[in-house]
C-alpha positions in Angstrom: -21.2 -25.3 2.3 -24.2 -26.9 4.3 -27.6 -25.7 5.0 -28.8 -24.9 8.4 -30.5 -27.4 10.0 -33.9 -27.5 10.4 -34.4 -29.0 13.7 -32.5 -29.0 16.9 -32.1 -33.2 16.8 -30.1 -32.7 13.1 -28.1 -29.4 14.5 -25.4 -31.5 16.0 -25.0 -33.1 12.8 -24.9 -30.1 10.9 -22.4 -28.1 13.2 -19.8 -31.2 13.3 -19.9 -31.1 9.1 -19.6 -27.4 9.2 -16.5 -28.1 11.5 -14.9 -31.0 9.0 -15.7 -28.7 6.3 -13.4 -25.7 7.9 -11.0 -28.1 9.0 -10.5 -29.8 5.6 -10.4 -26.4 3.8 -7.6 -24.9 6.5 -5.8 -28.0 5.9 -5.6 -27.4 1.9 -4.0 -23.5 2.6 -1.7 -21.8 4.5 -1.9 -21.2 8.1 -3.8 -18.1 9.4 -1.6 -14.8 9.1 -1.8 -12.8 12.3 -0.7 -9.2 12.1 0.7 -8.4 15.8 1.4 -4.6 16.6 2.8 -4.1 20.1 5.2 -1.7 20.9 6.5 -3.5 24.0 9.3 -5.5 22.0 9.8 -8.4 24.8 5.9 -8.9 24.9 5.7 -9.1 20.9 8.6 -11.5 20.9 6.6 -13.9 23.6 3.4 -13.5 22.1 4.9 -14.0 18.1 6.8 -17.4 19.7 3.6 -18.9 20.8 1.5 -17.9 18.3 4.6 -19.5 15.5 4.1 -22.6 18.1 0.5 -22.6 17.4 0.7 -22.7 13.7 0.0 -19.4 12.9 2.3 -17.3 10.6 2.9 -13.7 12.2 3.8 -10.5 11.2 4.8 -8.4 14.2 5.6 -4.5 14.3 6.3 -2.4 16.7 3.9 0.5 15.9 0.8 1.3 14.0 2.3 3.4 10.9 4.6 0.1 10.0 1.0 -2.2 10.3 -0.6 0.6 8.3 2.3 0.4 5.5 2.3 -3.5 5.7 -1.5 -3.9 4.8 -1.4 -0.4 2.3 1.7 -2.6 0.4 -0.8 -5.7 0.1 -3.5 -3.9 -1.3 -2.0 -2.3 -3.7 0.3 -4.8 -5.2 -3.2 -6.9 -4.9 -0.7 -9.6 -2.6 -3.7 -11.3 -0.8 -1.5 -13.8 0.5 0.3 -11.0 2.4 -3.3 -9.7 3.6 -3.7 -10.7 7.2 -6.6 -13.0 8.5 -6.6 -11.0 11.9 -5.0 -8.2 13.6 -4.0 -8.1 17.3 -2.5 -4.7 18.5 -2.2 -2.4 21.6 -3.8 0.4 22.1 -1.2 2.5 23.1 1.7 3.0 21.1 3.6 6.2 20.0 2.7 7.5 16.6 -0.3 5.9 15.1 -2.5 3.9 18.2 -4.2 1.0 18.1 -7.3 3.2 17.5 -6.3 5.3 14.5 -5.1 1.9 12.9 -8.3 0.1 13.5 -10.2 3.4 11.6 -7.5 3.4 9.2 -8.0 0.1 8.3 -11.9 0.2 7.9 -11.4 3.1 5.7 -9.0 1.2 3.4 -11.4 -1.8 3.0 -10.8 -5.3 4.1 -13.1 -6.0 6.8 -10.1 -8.0 8.5 -11.2 -9.3 12.2 -9.5 -7.5 15.2 -8.6 -7.8 18.6 -7.8 -4.8 20.6 -5.4 -4.9 24.0 -4.5 -2.3 26.7 -3.3 -2.4 30.0 -5.3 0.8 30.7 -8.6 -0.2 29.4 -12.2 1.9 30.4 -15.4 1.6 29.7 -15.1 5.0 27.3 -11.9 3.0 25.1 -13.8 -0.1 25.1 -17.1 1.6 23.3 -14.7 3.5 21.0 -13.3 0.2 20.2 -16.6 -1.3 19.6 -17.7 1.5 17.9 -14.8 1.6 15.5 -15.3 -2.3 14.4 -13.2 -3.9 16.8 -14.0 -7.3 17.4 -12.7 -8.1 20.4 -11.3 -5.7 23.3 -9.2 -7.5 25.7 -7.4 -5.8 28.8 -4.1 -6.8 29.6 -2.4 -8.5 31.6 -4.0 -11.8 30.0 -2.9 -15.3 29.4 -2.2 -16.4 26.1 -4.3 -19.2 26.3 -7.5 -16.5 26.3 -6.1 -14.6 23.6 -5.3 -17.7 21.7 -9.1 -18.5 22.4 -10.9 -15.0 21.1 -8.3 -15.5 18.3 -9.9 -19.1 17.0 -13.3 -17.9 17.7 -12.7 -15.0 14.9 -10.6 -17.1 12.7 -13.5 -19.8 12.6 -16.1 -17.1 12.5 -14.3 -15.4 9.3 -13.8 -18.9 7.7 -17.6 -19.8 7.6 -18.6 -15.9 6.5 -20.3 -17.1 2.7 -17.8 -15.9 -0.1 -14.5 -16.5 2.1 
């Protein structure tokens, strides 16, 4: 990995080299796996289709309990290939909601970037999400382009983490 630039004049060249290195690494491995957790079947299908069209692998489920089972199985079997690179989850779902899912994910170990979506967001919800370690809190309705931009930003940040 490149060292940080020592002057502003070198910053653009350094940033370009970091992005080029990230692109080379991404081309050499599988596309990012997104774990999509959404109880609305139609919305989940539309998001999954758009994510697939954008080149992501998608594992989708309708509730937090199924998502947590997927994660626990991947960790137990030591199948890192099935650990998601990003979780996109609704908050209000029957059973295990998005907050409970996020809390459980943080308990079992991996620091997987997470985006929480809600159609009923309040300041209190946003504060709770951030307190639980959510990386991005977005209100529905939102355009897929907005969601995609946040997903790509979080995936890039994760790829640039040391040791990842």
